[in-house]
C-alpha positions in Angstrom: 0.3 0.3 0.0 1.5 3.6 -0.7 3.3 4.8 2.4 2.3 8.3 1.4 -1.3 8.0 2.2 -2.3 8.7 6.7 -4.4 5.6 7.4 -4.9 6.4 11.0 -5.0 8.9 13.8 -4.5 7.4 17.6 -5.4 9.1 20.6 -2.3 11.2 21.4 -2.9 13.3 17.9 -6.5 14.4 18.8 -4.4 17.8 20.1 -5.6 20.9 18.1 -2.0 22.1 16.9 -1.0 17.8 15.8 -4.5 18.1 13.8 -4.0 21.2 12.3 -0.2 20.2 11.1 -1.3 16.3 10.3 -4.1 17.5 8.1 -2.1 20.0 6.0 0.7 17.8 5.5 -2.1 15.0 3.9 -4.1 17.7 1.7 -5.7 14.3 0.0 -7.6 14.1 3.1 -10.7 16.6 2.1 -13.4 15.6 4.2 -14.4 14.8 7.9 -17.2 12.4 8.8 -18.7 12.2 12.1 -19.4 8.4 13.1 -22.3 8.5 15.4 -24.6 5.0 15.8 -27.9 5.0 16.6 -29.9 2.1 18.7 -30.5 -0.1 15.6 -26.5 -0.1 14.6 -26.9 2.0 12.0 -24.0 4.5 11.3 -23.6 7.9 10.1 -21.4 9.2 7.0 -21.9 12.8 6.7 -19.3 14.5 4.4 -18.1 17.9 5.8 -15.4 20.4 4.1 -12.2 19.6 6.2 -11.7 23.3 6.2 -15.0 23.5 8.5 -12.8 21.8 11.1 -9.2 23.2 10.5 -11.2 27.2 10.5 -12.1 26.5 14.4 -10.5 23.2 15.6 -11.2 23.7 19.1 -14.7 24.5 18.7 -15.5 21.6 16.2 -13.8 19.1 18.6 -15.6 20.0 22.1 -18.8 20.7 20.3 -19.1 18.6 16.8 -22.3 19.3 14.5 -25.6 19.6 14.9 -28.0 17.2 12.8 -31.5 15.8 12.5 -32.0 12.9 14.5 -35.6 12.1 13.7 -34.6 10.2 10.4 -32.5 7.8 13.0 -33.6 4.8 15.0 -34.2 7.2 18.5 -37.6 6.8 18.6 -39.7 8.8 21.1 -36.4 10.4 22.1 -35.5 12.4 19.0 -39.1 13.5 17.7 -40.2 15.4 14.8 -41.1 18.5 17.2 -37.5 17.9 19.1 -35.4 16.5 16.5 -32.1 18.1 17.1 -29.0 16.1 17.8 -25.7 16.9 18.3 -22.5 14.5 16.5 -19.8 15.0 19.1 -16.6 14.0 18.7 -14.9 10.8 20.8 -11.1 12.1 21.4 -10.3 8.7 23.4 -10.6 6.0 20.5 -8.5 5.7 17.5 -9.6 7.4 14.3 -9.1 6.7 10.9 -9.1 8.0 7.0 -11.3 6.4 4.6 -9.9 6.5 0.6 -12.0 6.9 -2.2 -9.6 5.2 -4.9 -12.2 6.2 -7.6 -11.7 9.7 -6.9 -8.4 10.9 -7.1 -6.8 14.4 -6.3 -5.4 16.5 -8.9 -2.4 18.0 -6.9 -1.3 15.1 -5.1 -2.5 11.9 -7.3 -3.5 10.7 -4.1 -7.2 9.1 -3.3 -9.5 11.5 -1.7 -9.7 11.1 2.0 -12.6 11.1 4.7 -11.1 11.3 8.4 -13.9 9.4 10.3 -14.0 10.5 13.6 -16.5 7.9 16.3 -18.6 10.1 17.7 -21.5 10.6 20.4 -25.3 11.3 19.8 -26.5 13.6 22.1 -29.8 15.0 22.6 -30.8 17.2 25.3 -27.5 16.9 26.8 -27.7 13.1 27.0 -25.4 10.4 25.2 -28.5 8.8 23.9 -27.0 6.9 20.7 -24.9 3.0 21.4 -21.6 4.6 21.8 -22.7 6.3 24.5 -24.5 3.1 26.5 -21.0 1.2 25.9 -19.2 4.2 27.0 -21.0 4.7 30.5 -20.4 0.5 31.2 -17.0 0.9 30.5 -16.7 3.4 33.2 -19.1 1.5 35.2 -18.1 -1.9 35.3 -14.6 -0.9 36.4 -15.7 1.7 39.2 -17.9 -1.5 40.7 -15.5 -3.8 40.1 -12.9 -2.2 42.2 -15.7 -1.1 44.9 -16.6 -4.8 44.8 -13.4 -6.0 45.9 -12.9 -3.0 48.3 -16.4 -4.5 49.9 -14.8 -8.4 49.4 -10.9 -8.2 49.6 -11.0 -11.9 49.9 -11.8 -12.1 46.2 -8.5 -11.0 45.8 -6.6 -13.7 47.3 -6.3 -16.0 44.4 -4.8 -13.4 42.5 -1.8 -12.8 44.9 -3.1 -9.3 46.0 -4.4 -7.9 49.6 -6.4 -4.9 48.5 -8.4 -3.0 45.8 -5.5 -0.7 46.3 -3.3 -2.4 44.5 -5.2 -2.2 41.6 -4.7 1.1 39.2 -7.2 0.0 36.3 -9.6 -2.7 35.3 -9.0 -3.7 31.1 -12.2 -5.0 29.4 -10.9 -6.5 26.2 -13.5 -7.5 23.1 -13.0 -9.3 19.9 -15.2 -10.0 17.3 -15.3 -12.7 14.2 -16.5 -11.1 11.0 -18.0 -14.2 8.7 -19.3 -13.0 5.5 -20.8 -14.2 2.0 -19.5 -12.9 -1.2 -21.1 -13.5 -4.5 -21.3 -12.5 -8.4 -23.9 -9.9 -8.4 -27.2 -11.1 -9.8 -26.3 -14.8 -9.7 -29.2 -16.7 -8.0 -28.2 -19.4 -4.9 -29.0 -23.3 -6.0 -29.6 -24.2 -2.1 -29.4 -27.3 -3.1 -26.0 -27.6 -4.2 -24.8 -25.3 -1.6 -26.4 -27.6 1.1 -24.8 -30.5 -0.4 -21.3 -29.2 -0.4 -21.7 -28.1 3.3 -23.0 -31.7 4.2 -19.6 -33.0 2.1 -17.6 -30.4 3.6 -16.0 -29.1 0.3 -15.5 -25.8 1.3 -14.1 -24.8 5.1 -10.3 -23.3 4.9 -10.2 -24.4 1.3 -8.0 -22.3 -0.8 -9.8 -19.2 -2.0 -9.0 -18.3 -5.9 -8.9 -15.5 -8.5 -10.8 -12.3 -7.6 -12.0 -13.7 -4.0 -8.2 -14.4 -3.2 -7.1 -11.0 -4.2 -9.8 -9.1 -2.7 -9.4 -11.4 0.6 -5.4 -10.7 0.3 -6.0 -7.1 0.0 -8.4 -6.5 2.7 -5.8 -8.1 5.1 -3.3 -6.2 3.7 -5.1 -2.9 4.5 -6.5 -3.9 8.0 -2.5 -4.1 8.9 -1.9 -0.7 6.9 -5.1 1.0 9.9 -3.0 -0.8 12.7 -5.7 -3.2 13.2 -3.4 -6.3 13.3 -5.0 -8.9 11.3 -5.1 -12.3 12.7 -6.9 -14.6 9.9 -8.5 -14.6 6.8 -10.3 -18.0 5.5 -13.0 -19.5 4.0 -16.1 -20.4 5.6 -18.5 -23.7 5.4 -20.6 -22.0 2.9 -20.4 -22.1 -0.9 -19.7 -23.6 -3.8 -16.8 -23.8 -6.7 -17.1 -21.3 -8.9 -16.7 -21.3 -12.6 -13.8 -20.2 -15.2 -15.5 -17.6 -17.7 -15.0 -17.3 -21.3 -12.5 -15.1 -20.3 -10.3 -17.2 -18.1 -11.6 -15.1 -14.8 -13.7 -16.9 -12.0 -17.7 -16.8 -12.3 -20.6 -17.7 -10.3 -18.5 -17.3 -7.0 -20.7 -17.9 -4.2 -18.8 -18.3 -1.4 -18.6 -17.5 2.7 -15.6 -15.8 4.4 -14.2 -14.7 7.9 -11.7 -12.5 8.9 -10.2 -12.1 12.3 -8.2 -9.3 13.8 -6.7 -8.5 17.5 -8.7 -7.9 20.5 -9.5 -4.3 21.9 -11.3 -2.3 24.4 -15.1 -3.1 24.0 -15.6 0.4 22.3 -12.6 0.4 19.7 -13.9 -3.2 18.5 -16.9 -1.9 18.2 -15.7 0.9 16.1 -13.0 -0.8 14.2 -16.3 -3.2 13.4 -18.4 -0.7 11.9 -14.8 0.4 10.0 -13.8 -2.9 8.7 -17.3 -3.6 7.2 -16.9 -0.6 5.2 -13.5 -1.7 4.0 -14.2 -5.0 2.9 -17.4 -4.6 1.2 -15.6 -1.9 -1.0 -12.5 -3.7 -1.4 -14.5 -6.7 -2.7 -16.8 -4.4 -5.0 -13.8 -3.0 -6.6 -13.1 -6.9 -7.6 -17.0 -7.2 -8.9 -18.2 -9.3 -5.7 -20.9 -8.4 -3.6 -20.9 -8.6 -0.1 -23.3 -9.4 2.1 -23.3 -9.5 6.2 -26.5 -10.5 6.4 -27.0 -13.1 9.2 -28.9 -15.7 6.9 -28.7 -14.5 3.0 -29.2 -17.7 2.0 -31.6 -20.7 3.3 -30.7 -24.2 3.9 -27.5 -23.5 4.3 -25.1 -22.0 7.2 -25.2 -18.4 8.0 -23.0 -15.8 9.0 -21.6 -15.8 12.8 -20.3 -13.0 14.8 -18.3 -14.9 17.5 -17.4 -12.3 19.9 -15.0 -13.1 22.8 -15.0 -10.8 26.1 -12.2 -10.3 29.0 -11.2 -8.6 31.7 -7.6 -7.7 32.8 -6.5 -5.8 36.4 -3.5 -3.7 35.9 -1.8 -3.9 39.0 0.1 -0.4 40.5 3.4 -2.5 40.6 2.8 -3.2 36.4 1.2 -6.5 37.0 -1.4 -7.8 34.4 -3.9 -10.2 35.9 -6.6 -11.9 33.9 -10.2 -11.5 36.0 -11.2 -15.5 34.8 -8.2 -17.3 35.2 -8.0 -19.4 38.3 -4.8 -19.8 40.7 -4.2 -23.5 39.7 -5.1 -23.9 36.0 -4.8 -27.5 36.7 -7.2 -27.9 39.3 -10.3 -25.1 38.9 -11.4 -23.9 35.4 -12.2 -20.3 36.5 -11.6 -18.0 39.3 -14.3 -16.9 41.5 -15.1 -13.7 39.5 -14.6 -15.7 36.3 -17.6 -18.3 37.2 -19.5 -15.1 38.3 -18.9 -13.8 35.3 -20.2 -16.8 33.2 -23.4 -17.2 35.4 -24.1 -13.9 35.0 -24.6 -13.7 31.3 -26.5 -17.1 31.0 -28.6 -16.3 33.6 -29.4 -13.2 32.8 -29.7 -13.9 29.2 -33.2 -13.1 28.5 -31.8 -9.4 29.5 -28.9 -9.9 26.7 -30.9 -11.5 23.9 -33.2 -8.6 22.4 -29.4 -7.2 21.6 -28.1 -9.9 20.2 -31.2 -11.3 18.2 -33.2 -8.2 16.9 -34.5 -9.0 13.1 -36.3 -11.7 11.0 -32.8 -12.5 9.3 -31.4 -13.2 12.5 -33.4 -15.5 13.9 -33.5 -17.6 10.4 -29.6 -17.8 11.3 -30.5 -19.7 14.5 -31.6 -23.3 13.7 -30.8 -26.7 14.6 -27.7 -28.4 12.6 -25.9 -25.4 11.3 -23.9 -24.6 14.7 -26.1 -21.9 15.8 -26.8 -21.9 19.3 -30.6 -21.9 20.2 -29.8 -22.4 24.0 -29.2 -20.7 26.6 -26.3 -23.0 28.2 -22.8 -23.0 28.6 -19.8 -25.3 28.2 -16.2 -25.0 29.9 -14.7 -28.4 29.2 -14.8 -32.2 30.7 -12.2 -30.9 32.9 -9.5 -28.3 33.5 -6.8 -29.7 31.3 -9.3 -30.0 28.4 -10.8 -26.5 26.9 -14.1 -26.5 26.0 -14.6 -27.3 22.2 -18.4 -27.5 22.2 -19.4 -25.9 18.8 -23.1 -26.1 19.6 -23.8 -24.2 23.1 -24.2 -20.3 23.7 -21.7 -19.5 25.5 -17.7 -21.3 25.7 -15.1 -20.8 27.9 -11.8 -20.0 25.8 -8.6 -21.3 27.7 -5.2 -21.6 26.5 -3.0 -23.7 29.7 0.4 -21.9 28.6 -1.3 -18.5 28.7 -3.7 -17.2 31.4 -3.9 -13.9 29.8 -5.8 -15.4 27.3 -9.0 -16.7 29.3 -12.3 -15.4 27.8 -15.4 -16.1 27.2 -17.0 -16.9 23.1 -20.5 -15.5 22.9 -21.6 -17.6 19.8 -25.1 -16.3 19.1 -24.5 -12.6 17.8 -24.5 -12.1 13.9 -23.5 -9.3 11.5 -26.7 -7.2 12.4 -26.1 -7.5 15.5 -25.7 -4.2 17.4 -22.1 -5.1 18.7 -22.2 -1.6 21.4 -25.6 -2.9 23.1 -25.2 -6.8 23.3 -21.6 -6.3 24.8 -22.5 -3.8 27.0 -25.8 -5.7 28.3 -23.3 -8.9 28.9 -20.5 -6.9 30.7 -23.3 -5.7 33.0 -24.8 -8.9 33.3 -20.8 -10.3 34.3 -20.9 -7.9 37.0 -24.4 -8.9 38.3 -22.7 -12.2 38.5 -19.4 -11.1 40.3 -21.3 -9.2 42.9 -23.4 -12.6 43.8 -20.9 -14.5 43.8 -18.7 -12.5 46.0 -21.5 -12.5 48.6 -22.2 -16.6 48.6 -18.2 -16.4 49.9 -18.1 -20.0 48.0 -14.9 -21.6 46.6 -14.3 -21.5 42.7 -15.0 -25.4 42.9 -18.1 -25.0 44.7 -18.8 -22.6 42.4 -18.4 -25.3 39.4 -20.8 -27.4 41.5 -23.3 -24.8 41.7 -23.2 -23.8 37.5 -23.1 -28.0 37.1 -26.3 -28.4 39.0 -29.3 -30.4 37.4 -32.8 -29.2 36.7 -34.4 -28.6 39.2 -32.2 -28.0 42.0 -32.4 -24.6 44.0 -29.1 -22.8 44.1 -28.1 -19.4 45.4 -28.1 -17.8 42.1 -29.1 -19.7 38.9 -32.6 -20.4 38.4 -34.1 -23.7 39.5 -35.8 -25.7 36.7 -32.9 -25.0 33.8 -29.4 -26.4 33.2 -26.6 -24.1 32.8 -24.0 -26.5 31.7 -23.3 -29.3 28.9 -20.4 -31.0 27.5 -22.5 -32.6 25.1 -23.9 -31.9 21.8 -27.1 -30.1 22.3 -28.6 -30.7 19.0 -27.5 -34.6 18.8 -27.6 -35.9 22.6 -31.0 -34.0 23.5 -34.7 -34.4 22.0 -36.3 -30.8 20.9 -38.7 -31.6 23.5 -35.6 -32.3 26.0 -34.0 -28.9 25.0 -37.1 -27.1 25.7 -37.1 -28.1 29.2 -33.6 -28.0 30.2 -33.0 -25.1 28.8 -36.1 -23.3 28.2 -38.1 -22.7 24.7 -35.8 -20.1 22.5 -38.1 -17.3 21.2 -39.0 -17.8 17.4 -40.1 -14.7 16.6 -38.8 -11.2 17.2 -42.0 -10.2 18.9 -41.5 -13.3 21.4 -37.8 -12.2 21.9 -39.3 -8.7 23.0 -42.4 -10.7 25.1 -39.7 -12.6 26.8 -37.7 -9.7 27.9 -40.6 -8.0 29.2 -41.9 -10.6 31.0 -38.7 -11.1 32.9 -38.9 -7.8 34.6 -36.0 -8.6 37.5 -33.5 -9.1 34.9 -34.9 -6.4 32.8 -34.1 -3.9 35.6 -30.6 -4.5 36.1 -29.8 -3.1 32.8 -30.4 0.4 34.3 -27.8 -0.6 36.9 -25.0 2.8 36.8 -27.3 4.3 34.6 -25.7 2.5 31.3 -28.9 2.0 29.6 -31.9 4.3 30.8 -35.7 3.6 30.5 -36.1 5.5 27.8 -33.2 4.1 25.6 -34.6 1.0 26.5 -38.1 1.5 25.4 -36.6 3.4 21.7 -35.0 0.4 21.2 -38.0 -1.7 21.3 -40.4 0.4 19.6 -37.4 0.4 16.5 -36.7 -2.9 17.1 -40.6 -4.1 16.7 -41.5 -1.2 14.0 -38.4 -2.5 12.0 -39.9 -6.4 12.4 -43.5 -5.5 11.1 -42.0 -2.8 8.3 -40.0 -5.5 6.9 -42.9 -8.1 6.9 -45.2 -5.9 5.3 -42.8 -4.5 2.7 -40.7 -7.8 1.8 -41.9 -11.0 3.7 -44.9 -11.1 2.0 -43.8 -9.9 -1.0 -40.8 -12.8 -1.1 -43.4 -15.7 -0.1 -46.2 -14.4 -2.9 -43.1 -14.6 -5.6 -42.5 -18.3 -4.0 -46.0 -19.1 -4.3 -46.5 -17.9 -7.7 -43.6 -19.7 -9.3 -44.6 -23.2 -7.8 -46.3 -23.5 -11.4 -48.0 -26.6 -13.0 -45.5 -28.0 -15.1 -46.8 -31.5 -16.4 -48.5 -31.3 -19.3 -47.8 -32.9 -22.6 -45.2 -35.5 -21.6 -46.6 -38.7 -20.0 -47.9 -37.9 -16.6 -48.0 -40.5 -13.9 -50.8 -40.4 -10.8 -48.0 -39.6 -8.5 -47.5 -36.3 -10.7 -51.4 -35.4 -10.1 -51.2 -36.2 -6.7 -48.0 -34.1 -6.2 -49.6 -31.3 -7.8 -53.1 -31.4 -5.7 -51.2 -31.1 -2.7 -49.2 -28.2 -4.1 -51.9 -26.5 -5.7 -54.0 -27.2 -2.4 -51.2 -25.1 -0.3 -51.0 -22.1 -2.6 -54.7 -21.2 -2.6 -54.6 -21.6 1.4 -51.6 -19.4 1.5 -52.4 -16.9 -0.9 -56.2 -17.4 -2.4 -59.3 -15.4 -1.0 -62.6 -16.9 -1.3 -66.0 -15.5 0.1 -66.0 -17.9 3.0 -62.6 -17.4 3.8 -59.5 -15.4 3.6 -56.1 -16.9 3.2 -53.1 -16.8 5.8 -51.3 -14.1 3.8 -54.5 -11.9 4.1 -54.8 -12.4 7.6 -51.5 -11.4 7.9 -52.0 -8.2 6.1 -55.1 -7.9 8.4 -53.1 -8.5 11.7 -50.4 -5.8 10.5 -53.1 -3.2 9.6 -54.5 -3.8 12.8 -51.2 -4.1 14.8 -52.1 -6.9 16.5 -48.4 -8.0 17.4 -49.0 -10.9 19.0 -51.4 -12.4 15.8 -48.4 -11.2 13.4 -46.0 -12.9 15.3 -48.1 -16.1 15.6 -48.8 -16.2 11.5 -45.4 -15.6 10.7 -44.6 -19.1 12.2 -47.4 -20.9 10.8 -46.7 -19.4 7.2 -43.1 -19.9 7.6 -43.7 -23.8 8.0 -46.1 -23.7 5.2 -43.6 -22.0 2.4 -40.9 -24.7 3.7 -43.6 -27.3 3.3 -44.4 -26.0 -0.5 -41.0 -25.5 -1.3 -39.9 -29.3 -0.6 -43.2 -30.3 -2.3 -42.5 -28.8 -5.2 -38.7 -29.9 -5.5 -40.4 -33.8 -4.9 -42.9 -32.7 -8.2 -40.2 -31.5 -10.0 -37.8 -34.4 -9.8 -40.4 -36.9 -11.4 -40.9 -34.6 -14.3 -39.1 -35.6 -17.4 -39.3 -32.2 -19.0 -39.5 -28.5 -17.3 
């Protein structure tokens, strides 16, 4: 990459005189963009001439710019009659320069750059966006954890500390693994071929070729230029082998990839992910490839996850770095006492985290048995302390390196590329604190806490829900029936409305989000309204159209060729299902018409119920039609 380009501006550069000097030395940086993030994870990308920033740097850095907040996801906060929102630069995080390689600066011959500055959304003096929530949890987590250690100093003994006064700071660390699909534009997915390829395990870590290889390599190199320390880029389980066109280039590309980079603070990790998604998408587009960050862009094959790793370190005043989760004796125990508290806190209170993890129709389509996507609220730590967990069917896993205690962390496996990292990470750390506090009060040893976590369903314990099982080292899908899973781990929500309803029903767990004023009732309410609104609008504007297109495309094909009685039976089943789904009569309305009525009436429970019924019927229709087509000699 061209070393004449300025890629990133670390925190030490965020001073007036340094910024003025840097920006004047790199004149191809023509714009500045304050990147605010609303409650649904959408980020702003306005173009402000860099001269506006340079003319009054101090005011710009302190006050930012004003914008209209009524068009972003801040429902009932930034309303039409009170819509003014400030975008306030965050001076405590890394900034990046986003280059447009299709627009060249005439004087320097370099691509035009936009300085992207992560920003807070401020409304009536309060930080109301996603970054504001996460910033509050970072401060509250450190403050409250040290307060807990001051109150319960015996918690520190396994770290070789006598009191909280020895702690200089608390370092929260987070990392995400970003999966995505790439394809040749306009190509349609052949679900049967993709499913077969996945079953045969033909794609995972297979060699990348042609434009996919070039785009992946350039993405990794660019991440390095930006100082993000890429760790790995590789093929994932989904995809089919591309074809070579007449020009000698690969065509009909349909592949799933993953890119990982080094951990950072929760805020920096969330900001980096926003930037990496833009970077990756634009690089692949320059190679003629379309990128999808949907959770389940293709039915019947692997969806895309965003496994999220979370950990905590204590920095002592004498310069030591201590992993909060690692036990004193790693051969004897899985976790420290605070580690067990953190692990149990996430699982015990997951009903208050899940709405921020899985909040769309697309996301729920990914969470299906058989695709290594977790559907049960259960964790795994390993069969014994010497053998860390490798169970890929659970929600929360303990990740350990026996040779490196600092590597001890948790992997949350439910998030997907559309999950709002700022919010679900904030909620997860809050619940970790809740668990640590409960463990501190219990005064139990690490070995006793392992027994608490490993309890059978139905056994009363000091913290975990009595009727649930929280630990499984077995395959959740193969070793339990659906009935057993629902009984032991709780029935998972099947629609966005069900997820929000479960959240509302768990009032005590929901209240824990408000500790330290990290989340507020206004923010939670705004997020809930935005999530439900998006769910309903997507059904009305997209999903009904997609379903009707499938129904209309299931046409009668047999005619002139020899027809068997099986063809007739197949078609009668298909046509009967088509009519039930979409054809009204004087006596009865079709399921889709009932769905439309429920949307008009805003009957959310009925919308949810019909979504499940119609979804099952569409799946059956596609299955019937495939069987019908297989028996025909011609189409």
